[in-house]
N, C-alpha and C positions, 0 to 999 in steps of 0.2 A: 569888849568885856571878856574877861577870861571866865569861861563857863566853869572852870575848876574853882576859881575864887568864889563865885556865887554859890556853887555847890557846897564848898567847905563852910561858908558862912551860914547858909540855910541848914546844913547838916548839924552845925553847932546848936542852932536854935531848936532842932528836933531832938537833941540828946536826951535820952531817958524818958521820952514820951512816946506812947503807942496808941493814942486815941485821936479823935478828930479835933481836939483842942490842945494846942501846945502853948505853954506860957513859960518864957525864959526871962526871969527877973533880971539876971545879969546883963542881958542884952536889951532889956525893956522891949521885948518882942512877944507878940501873941500871933499864933497862926491857927486859923480855923478852917475846916473843910466843910463845905455845904454838901450834905449827904445826897441830895437829889441830883445835883449837877457835877459834883466832884471838884468844883472850883475852890481853890485855896484863897483865903483873904489873909494878907500879912499886914499887921499893924506894928510898926516899929519906930523907935527913937534912936536906933543904932545908926550913927552917921555912915559907917562903912557899908552896912547893908543897904541903906538908902541910896548911896552912891552907885553900888553895883546894880540895884534894881532900876535906877534911873538910866544907867548906861545900857541896860537890856532894852529899855523902851526906845532909846535912841537907835539901837541896832535892830529895831523892829522884831524883837523877840516877842513871844506870846505873854507879855507882861503889861498890865494896865494900871495906871495910877487912878485911884478912886477920887472923883471930884464931887464933894458934897454940894447939894443943891441950894443950901442956905447961903445967902450973901454972895454967891458966885466965887467964893474963895477956894483955891486949891489947898487941900490939906496934905502937906507932905508926910510921907510915912505910912500911907494906906494904899496897898496894892492888891490886885487879883492876879492869880496865875492858874491857868487850866490844869486839871489834875494830871493829864498826860504829860504836860510840860514840866510840872514839878517832879514827876517821876524821872523824866529824862535828865533834869538838872541834878537830882540827887544821885542818879546812877553814875554821873561823871565825877563824883566825889572820890578823891584818891583814898585808898585804904589806910594810908599813913595817918590820916586825921581821925580815924575811928576810935 
């Protein structure tokens, strides 16, 4: 996975938002941060972002897919990322995309 690609995609989701809840309708993506733990939850229907996050899991990055407990079915598009890892990812975002 290109950390730059993931950083660019997540950076786009964060555009114009400076709170603990980010909603990007164009990407069908919502990012929330749990205040106590700093963990980000990413809920998205953006295929490119899902692919990048899945690749991060394969490469053993600090990204986790949330698996709902009902019916034992994995719900694609819901992920958690620790706060320090999200900061590291976003720091790798090239300035060209800002």
